[in-house]
N, C-alpha and C positions, 0 to 999 in steps of 0.2 A: 379894539385892541390892537397894537400897532408893534412892528417889530422892531426892536434897539436898532438905531443907525450903527453897527459893528464897521461898515464897509468903509466908514471916514477914519475909524482907530486905527492907527497904523500896528498898535501892538496883536489887537485881534486880527487884523490881517496877517500878521507874521504868524499868529497861533493858527488860524485854517490854514493859510499855505502851509507850514509845516505839518500839520494834520493830513492834509491831503496828499503832501509828497511823501510822508512816512507810512500812510495806507499803499499809495501806488509802490513803492519801495518794498514794503513787507510783502504785500501782494506778488509782486516779482520774485521776492525772495522764496515766499511760499511754494510759487509754481516750479522755481528751480530744483528746491529740495525735493517736491514732490515727483517731479521729472526723473532726476537721480535715483530716488529711490523704487521708482517702477523698472527704471533700466536695470537695477541692481537683480530684482524679484523676477523679470523677464529673464534675463541672463542666468541667473541661480535654476527657473525652470527650466529652461532649453538644457543646461548640463544634467538636472536631472531625467529629464525625457532622454537624453543620448545614453544616460547611465542604466536607467531601466532597459532600453531598447537592448544594450549590450549585455547586461543581465540575462534579459529572456533569449538571447539569442545562444549564451553559455549554456541556460538551463536546457534549451530545446537539444543543443549539443550532447549534453550530460545523459538526457533522457535515452537520446538515441543510441549510445554507449552502453547504459544500462541497460536496455533492452534487447542489444546485441550478446552483451555479456550472459544475461538471464537466459537467452534462448540457447548459445553455446551451452551453458548449465545443465539446461534441461535435456539436452541431447546427450550428456554424458553422465546422468543421474545413474545411479548404483542403489541396488537392493540393499538394505542395512541392517532390516531386522524383518522375520517373517511370523506372523502371529495368526495362531489360529484358535478358533472360537467354535465349539460345538453348540448349535443352537437349542437341539430340541432334548437335551441330557434328562430333563423332567420329564419329560413323557413315556420314558421306559425305567421312571424311579431308579435311576442311578444317582449314587452320592455324588457330592462335589470333588472327591478327592480322584475317585475313579475317572471321572470326565478331564481332571486336569492331568492325568497320567496320560490319557489319548492324546490329549491336545501336545503332550510335551513329544510323546513318540512321531505323531506327524510334523511337528517341527522339526523334529531330528533327522527326519527322513527328508524334510525340505531343506535344510542347511547348507546344502551344497547352494542352494540359489542366491545366499549372501554375497556381495560384491561381484555381482554380475549385472550388466547393464539392463536398465528396466524396459527398454524397448526391444530386446532380445528375448528376454523372459514373456513379455506381452507376447511377441509373435510367436511363442510357443506354449500360448495358454492353452488349447486344446491338450496338447500333449500332455500337460500340467493337471490339467481334468482329469484325464482318463487314468493317467497314473494315480490319482488319488483316489477315483470311484474303483478302482480294480482290486484296493484292498479290502480284506477282511480282518478286523479287527475284534479282538476276543476281550469283553470287558466283563468280568464279574462271571467267568465262565459260560458267559452267553455270546454267540456271535452277532457283528453287527457289519453290515454292508456301510462304505459311507457313499454320500452323496453330495456334491459341492455346490450350495446355494448361491455363492456371490463371492468374487475374487477382486480385490482392488489392489491397483500395482501403483505405487509412489515408492518414496525411498523405505517405507515401510508397508509390505504388502500384507495386507488382511486377508483371511480366507473362512468365510463361514461353511461351516459342515453341520448336514443334517444326517442322522444315525437311521439306518432301516434294520430290522430285525430279520435275518434270513431263518430260512427252516431248516438247514439242513445241519 
């Protein structure tokens, strides 16, 4: 088997020379277009990195401002509502109406705490506790002494109270 003698025919020589030159030109065009495209991608990535960095900086500034505002707001929180819960009314066979009326009476006594600063009320919690515990309530013609089980301070102050039967 022998290779045909195309090197002698000028038409084939022009064809192969054109094919080689076309391949070379297309390869150069491919590299040029690919390079331009890569430069665009690199430029876009660089811009996006800069944007992300700027946004992260802005977010950090906003978070700092947000934390400062939250801290200032927590410093000036006021009590908006006082809720009293008698926890052991069932132990003394008290009906729900009597327990609710007793809770309302205690809430009315503590209504002066509404719109007060939470920090100042918290600082006077021992006085508040003693003032509640020194009361004797009459429920269904029986006398009960109050004992504070738990006090929670926030915009809504929750007080859990236990009843103790007095002997006198």
